[in-house]
PDB file as gemmi writes it, atoms N, CA and C in Angstrom:
CRYST1    1.000    1.000    1.000  90.00  90.00  90.00 P 1                      
ATOM      1  N   MET A   1     110.184  92.629  76.498  1.00  0.00           N  
ATOM      2  CA  MET A   1     109.035  93.471  76.787  1.00  0.00           C  
ATOM      3  C   MET A   1     108.089  93.445  75.593  1.00  0.00           C  
ATOM      4  N   LEU A   2     106.827  93.469  75.884  1.00  0.00           N  
ATOM      5  CA  LEU A   2     105.808  93.453  74.837  1.00  0.00           C  
ATOM      6  C   LEU A   2     105.694  94.825  74.182  1.00  0.00           C  
ATOM      7  N   THR A   3     105.200  94.834  72.958  1.00  0.00           N  
ATOM      8  CA  THR A   3     104.936  96.103  72.288  1.00  0.00           C  
ATOM      9  C   THR A   3     103.680  96.735  72.888  1.00  0.00           C  
ATOM     10  N   ASP A   4     103.493  98.027  72.625  1.00  0.00           N  
ATOM     11  CA  ASP A   4     102.291  98.704  73.123  1.00  0.00           C  
ATOM     12  C   ASP A   4     101.031  98.015  72.622  1.00  0.00           C  
ATOM     13  N   GLN A   5     101.051  97.584  71.377  1.00  0.00           N  
ATOM     14  CA  GLN A   5      99.878  96.914  70.798  1.00  0.00           C  
ATOM     15  C   GLN A   5      99.599  95.589  71.516  1.00  0.00           C  
ATOM     16  N   GLU A   6     100.640  94.837  71.820  1.00  0.00           N  
ATOM     17  CA  GLU A   6     100.469  93.566  72.533  1.00  0.00           C  
ATOM     18  C   GLU A   6      99.955  93.794  73.959  1.00  0.00           C  
ATOM     19  N   ILE A   7     100.450  94.837  74.605  1.00  0.00           N  
ATOM     20  CA  ILE A   7      99.984  95.173  75.953  1.00  0.00           C  
ATOM     21  C   ILE A   7      98.511  95.534  75.917  1.00  0.00           C  
ATOM     22  N   ASP A   8      98.120  96.362  74.951  1.00  0.00           N  
ATOM     23  CA  ASP A   8      96.713  96.746  74.816  1.00  0.00           C  
ATOM     24  C   ASP A   8      95.835  95.525  74.578  1.00  0.00           C  
ATOM     25  N   LYS A   9      96.307  94.617  73.737  1.00  0.00           N  
ATOM     26  CA  LYS A   9      95.531  93.414  73.414  1.00  0.00           C  
ATOM     27  C   LYS A   9      95.330  92.545  74.658  1.00  0.00           C  
ATOM     28  N   LEU A  10      96.384  92.347  75.442  1.00  0.00           N  
ATOM     29  CA  LEU A  10      96.269  91.555  76.672  1.00  0.00           C  
ATOM     30  C   LEU A  10      95.375  92.240  77.695  1.00  0.00           C  
ATOM     31  N   ALA A  11      95.518  93.563  77.827  1.00  0.00           N  
ATOM     32  CA  ALA A  11      94.682  94.309  78.777  1.00  0.00           C  
ATOM     33  C   ALA A  11      93.213  94.164  78.404  1.00  0.00           C  
ATOM     34  N   ASN A  12      92.920  94.233  77.131  1.00  0.00           N  
ATOM     35  CA  ASN A  12      91.535  94.064  76.685  1.00  0.00           C  
ATOM     36  C   ASN A  12      91.049  92.635  76.892  1.00  0.00           C  
ATOM     37  N   LYS A  13      91.897  91.669  76.581  1.00  0.00           N  
ATOM     38  CA  LYS A  13      91.514  90.263  76.706  1.00  0.00           C  
ATOM     39  C   LYS A  13      91.139  89.909  78.143  1.00  0.00           C  
ATOM     40  N   TYR A  14      91.909  90.428  79.096  1.00  0.00           N  
ATOM     41  CA  TYR A  14      91.682  90.088  80.500  1.00  0.00           C  
ATOM     42  C   TYR A  14      90.953  91.192  81.268  1.00  0.00           C  
ATOM     43  N   HIS A  15      90.381  92.149  80.536  1.00  0.00           N  
ATOM     44  CA  HIS A  15      89.582  93.227  81.138  1.00  0.00           C  
ATOM     45  C   HIS A  15      90.348  93.931  82.255  1.00  0.00           C  
ATOM     46  N   ILE A  16      91.600  94.276  81.976  1.00  0.00           N  
ATOM     47  CA  ILE A  16      92.433  94.946  82.964  1.00  0.00           C  
ATOM     48  C   ILE A  16      92.260  96.449  82.809  1.00  0.00           C  
ATOM     49  N   THR A  17      91.886  97.086  83.902  1.00  0.00           N  
ATOM     50  CA  THR A  17      91.696  98.529  83.922  1.00  0.00           C  
ATOM     51  C   THR A  17      92.485  99.114  85.086  1.00  0.00           C  
ATOM     52  N   THR A  18      92.581 100.427  85.102  1.00  0.00           N  
ATOM     53  CA  THR A  18      93.216 101.121  86.214  1.00  0.00           C  
ATOM     54  C   THR A  18      92.262 102.183  86.741  1.00  0.00           C  
ATOM     55  N   LYS A  19      92.378 102.435  88.030  1.00  0.00           N  
ATOM     56  CA  LYS A  19      91.591 103.495  88.653  1.00  0.00           C  
ATOM     57  C   LYS A  19      92.311 103.911  89.926  1.00  0.00           C  
ATOM     58  N   ASN A  20      92.562 105.201  90.052  1.00  0.00           N  
ATOM     59  CA  ASN A  20      93.243 105.738  91.236  1.00  0.00           C  
ATOM     60  C   ASN A  20      94.562 105.025  91.517  1.00  0.00           C  
ATOM     61  N   GLY A  21      95.287 104.668  90.469  1.00  0.00           N  
ATOM     62  CA  GLY A  21      96.592 104.040  90.631  1.00  0.00           C  
ATOM     63  C   GLY A  21      96.566 102.568  90.979  1.00  0.00           C  
ATOM     64  N   LEU A  22      95.404 101.932  90.890  1.00  0.00           N  
ATOM     65  CA  LEU A  22      95.280 100.507  91.205  1.00  0.00           C  
ATOM     66  C   LEU A  22      94.863  99.730  89.964  1.00  0.00           C  
ATOM     67  N   LEU A  23      95.203  98.451  89.948  1.00  0.00           N  
ATOM     68  CA  LEU A  23      94.800  97.572  88.849  1.00  0.00           C  
ATOM     69  C   LEU A  23      93.505  96.858  89.194  1.00  0.00           C  
ATOM     70  N   TYR A  24      92.670  96.695  88.187  1.00  0.00           N  
ATOM     71  CA  TYR A  24      91.428  95.944  88.320  1.00  0.00           C  
ATOM     72  C   TYR A  24      91.370  94.927  87.192  1.00  0.00           C  
ATOM     73  N   CYS A  25      90.892  93.743  87.511  1.00  0.00           N  
ATOM     74  CA  CYS A  25      90.732  92.685  86.522  1.00  0.00           C  
ATOM     75  C   CYS A  25      89.290  92.200  86.612  1.00  0.00           C  
ATOM     76  N   TYR A  26      88.569  92.315  85.506  1.00  0.00           N  
ATOM     77  CA  TYR A  26      87.142  91.982  85.484  1.00  0.00           C  
ATOM     78  C   TYR A  26      86.376  92.751  86.564  1.00  0.00           C  
ATOM     79  N   GLY A  27      86.793  93.990  86.840  1.00  0.00           N  
ATOM     80  CA  GLY A  27      86.100  94.847  87.793  1.00  0.00           C  
ATOM     81  C   GLY A  27      86.494  94.670  89.247  1.00  0.00           C  
ATOM     82  N   ASP A  28      87.301  93.657  89.548  1.00  0.00           N  
ATOM     83  CA  ASP A  28      87.740  93.420  90.925  1.00  0.00           C  
ATOM     84  C   ASP A  28      89.149  93.958  91.124  1.00  0.00           C  
ATOM     85  N   GLN A  29      89.369  94.624  92.258  1.00  0.00           N  
ATOM     86  CA  GLN A  29      90.695  95.143  92.552  1.00  0.00           C  
ATOM     87  C   GLN A  29      91.677  93.986  92.689  1.00  0.00           C  
ATOM     88  N   VAL A  30      92.846  94.152  92.105  1.00  0.00           N  
ATOM     89  CA  VAL A  30      93.886  93.126  92.142  1.00  0.00           C  
ATOM     90  C   VAL A  30      94.816  93.427  93.312  1.00  0.00           C  
ATOM     91  N   ASP A  31      95.051  92.426  94.183  1.00  0.00           N  
ATOM     92  CA  ASP A  31      95.954  92.658  95.309  1.00  0.00           C  
ATOM     93  C   ASP A  31      97.392  92.766  94.804  1.00  0.00           C  
ATOM     94  N   LEU A  32      98.256  93.338  95.630  1.00  0.00           N  
ATOM     95  CA  LEU A  32      99.604  93.683  95.193  1.00  0.00           C  
ATOM     96  C   LEU A  32     100.422  92.504  94.673  1.00  0.00           C  
ATOM     97  N   PRO A  33     100.470  91.357  95.356  1.00  0.00           N  
ATOM     98  CA  PRO A  33     101.274  90.251  94.808  1.00  0.00           C  
ATOM     99  C   PRO A  33     100.810  89.826  93.406  1.00  0.00           C  
ATOM    100  N   LEU A  34      99.501  89.741  93.205  1.00  0.00           N  
ATOM    101  CA  LEU A  34      98.989  89.373  91.886  1.00  0.00           C  
ATOM    102  C   LEU A  34      99.256  90.484  90.880  1.00  0.00           C  
ATOM    103  N   ALA A  35      99.122  91.734  91.308  1.00  0.00           N  
ATOM    104  CA  ALA A  35      99.384  92.866  90.414  1.00  0.00           C  
ATOM    105  C   ALA A  35     100.835  92.841  89.941  1.00  0.00           C  
ATOM    106  N   ASP A  36     101.761  92.536  90.841  1.00  0.00           N  
ATOM    107  CA  ASP A  36     103.166  92.439  90.443  1.00  0.00           C  
ATOM    108  C   ASP A  36     103.382  91.291  89.464  1.00  0.00           C  
ATOM    109  N   ASN A  37     102.706  90.164  89.683  1.00  0.00           N  
ATOM    110  CA  ASN A  37     102.811  89.038  88.746  1.00  0.00           C  
ATOM    111  C   ASN A  37     102.252  89.412  87.380  1.00  0.00           C  
ATOM    112  N   LEU A  38     101.119  90.103  87.365  1.00  0.00           N  
ATOM    113  CA  LEU A  38     100.553  90.568  86.095  1.00  0.00           C  
ATOM    114  C   LEU A  38     101.524  91.500  85.388  1.00  0.00           C  
ATOM    115  N   ALA A  39     102.125  92.401  86.151  1.00  0.00           N  
ATOM    116  CA  ALA A  39     103.078  93.350  85.571  1.00  0.00           C  
ATOM    117  C   ALA A  39     104.234  92.611  84.909  1.00  0.00           C  
ATOM    118  N   ARG A  40     104.748  91.581  85.560  1.00  0.00           N  
ATOM    119  CA  ARG A  40     105.846  90.807  84.970  1.00  0.00           C  
ATOM    120  C   ARG A  40     105.397  90.098  83.691  1.00  0.00           C  
ATOM    121  N   THR A  41     104.144  89.642  83.659  1.00  0.00           N  
ATOM    122  CA  THR A  41     103.596  89.024  82.452  1.00  0.00           C  
ATOM    123  C   THR A  41     103.608  90.014  81.293  1.00  0.00           C  
ATOM    124  N   PHE A  42     103.371  91.277  81.610  1.00  0.00           N  
ATOM    125  CA  PHE A  42     103.348  92.334  80.608  1.00  0.00           C  
ATOM    126  C   PHE A  42     104.748  92.869  80.304  1.00  0.00           C  
ATOM    127  N   GLY A  43     105.763  92.386  81.035  1.00  0.00           N  
ATOM    128  CA  GLY A  43     107.133  92.811  80.781  1.00  0.00           C  
ATOM    129  C   GLY A  43     107.605  93.974  81.633  1.00  0.00           C  
ATOM    130  N   PHE A  44     106.888  94.279  82.707  1.00  0.00           N  
ATOM    131  CA  PHE A  44     107.273  95.362  83.608  1.00  0.00           C  
ATOM    132  C   PHE A  44     107.847  94.780  84.892  1.00  0.00           C  
ATOM    133  N   ASP A  45     108.673  95.577  85.585  1.00  0.00           N  
ATOM    134  CA  ASP A  45     109.296  95.118  86.830  1.00  0.00           C  
ATOM    135  C   ASP A  45     108.289  94.958  87.961  1.00  0.00           C  
ATOM    136  N   TYR A  46     107.354  95.891  88.047  1.00  0.00           N  
ATOM    137  CA  TYR A  46     106.377  95.840  89.130  1.00  0.00           C  
ATOM    138  C   TYR A  46     105.100  96.553  88.709  1.00  0.00           C  
ATOM    139  N   ALA A  47     104.063  96.399  89.507  1.00  0.00           N  
ATOM    140  CA  ALA A  47     102.714  96.843  89.143  1.00  0.00           C  
ATOM    141  C   ALA A  47     102.619  98.336  88.855  1.00  0.00           C  
ATOM    142  N   GLU A  48     103.324  99.147  89.616  1.00  0.00           N  
ATOM    143  CA  GLU A  48     103.220 100.601  89.431  1.00  0.00           C  
ATOM    144  C   GLU A  48     103.575 101.009  88.003  1.00  0.00           C  
ATOM    145  N   ARG A  49     104.576 100.367  87.433  1.00  0.00           N  
ATOM    146  CA  ARG A  49     104.965 100.706  86.053  1.00  0.00           C  
ATOM    147  C   ARG A  49     103.888 100.304  85.052  1.00  0.00           C  
ATOM    148  N   LEU A  50     103.260  99.173  85.270  1.00  0.00           N  
ATOM    149  CA  LEU A  50     102.165  98.751  84.389  1.00  0.00           C  
ATOM    150  C   LEU A  50     100.999  99.725  84.496  1.00  0.00           C  
ATOM    151  N   VAL A  51     100.641 100.104  85.715  1.00  0.00           N  
ATOM    152  CA  VAL A  51      99.539 101.051  85.917  1.00  0.00           C  
ATOM    153  C   VAL A  51      99.839 102.359  85.199  1.00  0.00           C  
ATOM    154  N   LYS A  52     101.033 102.893  85.393  1.00  0.00           N  
ATOM    155  CA  LYS A  52     101.401 104.155  84.741  1.00  0.00           C  
ATOM    156  C   LYS A  52     101.357 104.017  83.228  1.00  0.00           C  
ATOM    157  N   HIS A  53     101.814 102.890  82.714  1.00  0.00           N  
ATOM    158  CA  HIS A  53     101.799 102.671  81.267  1.00  0.00           C  
ATOM    159  C   HIS A  53     100.370 102.637  80.737  1.00  0.00           C  
ATOM    160  N   LEU A  54      99.504 101.892  81.400  1.00  0.00           N  
ATOM    161  CA  LEU A  54      98.119 101.795  80.947  1.00  0.00           C  
ATOM    162  C   LEU A  54      97.404 103.136  81.059  1.00  0.00           C  
ATOM    163  N   GLU A  55      97.660 103.870  82.140  1.00  0.00           N  
ATOM    164  CA  GLU A  55      97.029 105.183  82.291  1.00  0.00           C  
ATOM    165  C   GLU A  55      97.519 106.147  81.217  1.00  0.00           C  
ATOM    166  N   LYS A  56      98.797 106.077  80.900  1.00  0.00           N  
ATOM    167  CA  LYS A  56      99.373 106.941  79.867  1.00  0.00           C  
ATOM    168  C   LYS A  56      98.774 106.636  78.504  1.00  0.00           C  
ATOM    169  N   ARG A  57      98.556 105.364  78.240  1.00  0.00           N  
ATOM    170  CA  ARG A  57      98.030 104.932  76.947  1.00  0.00           C  
ATOM    171  C   ARG A  57      96.523 105.116  76.867  1.00  0.00           C  
ATOM    172  N   GLU A  58      95.895 105.376  78.019  1.00  0.00           N  
ATOM    173  CA  GLU A  58      94.445 105.540  78.077  1.00  0.00           C  
ATOM    174  C   GLU A  58      93.735 104.365  77.411  1.00  0.00           C  
ATOM    175  N   VAL A  59      94.131 103.166  77.830  1.00  0.00           N  
ATOM    176  CA  VAL A  59      93.540 101.949  77.289  1.00  0.00           C  
ATOM    177  C   VAL A  59      92.078 101.877  77.702  1.00  0.00           C  
ATOM    178  N   ILE A  60      91.217 101.657  76.745  1.00  0.00           N  
ATOM    179  CA  ILE A  60      89.793 101.514  77.019  1.00  0.00           C  
ATOM    180  C   ILE A  60      89.453 100.040  76.877  1.00  0.00           C  
ATOM    181  N   VAL A  61      88.927  99.463  77.940  1.00  0.00           N  
ATOM    182  CA  VAL A  61      88.584  98.045  77.903  1.00  0.00           C  
ATOM    183  C   VAL A  61      87.142  97.863  78.321  1.00  0.00           C  
ATOM    184  N   CYS A  62      86.628  96.691  78.043  1.00  0.00           N  
ATOM    185  CA  CYS A  62      85.259  96.359  78.445  1.00  0.00           C  
ATOM    186  C   CYS A  62      85.210  96.239  79.960  1.00  0.00           C  
ATOM    187  N   GLU A  63      84.148  96.708  80.557  1.00  0.00           N  
ATOM    188  CA  GLU A  63      83.997  96.579  82.013  1.00  0.00           C  
ATOM    189  C   GLU A  63      82.852  95.671  82.336  1.00  0.00           C  
TER     190      GLU A  63                                                      
END                                                                             
């Protein structure tokens, strides 16, 4: 699993944000299969855990 700092860096690099429990990449909503793949890239089992982690950390990224 990545460290919090590494997760923040990747989220910023790929403009990953959350809104209403959903993942967005470069402002576009990410569909569930891709969201789960992204979550695994970040070291999480599935997208919901990544969303909760990012929301908890209040990651601010470029939109």
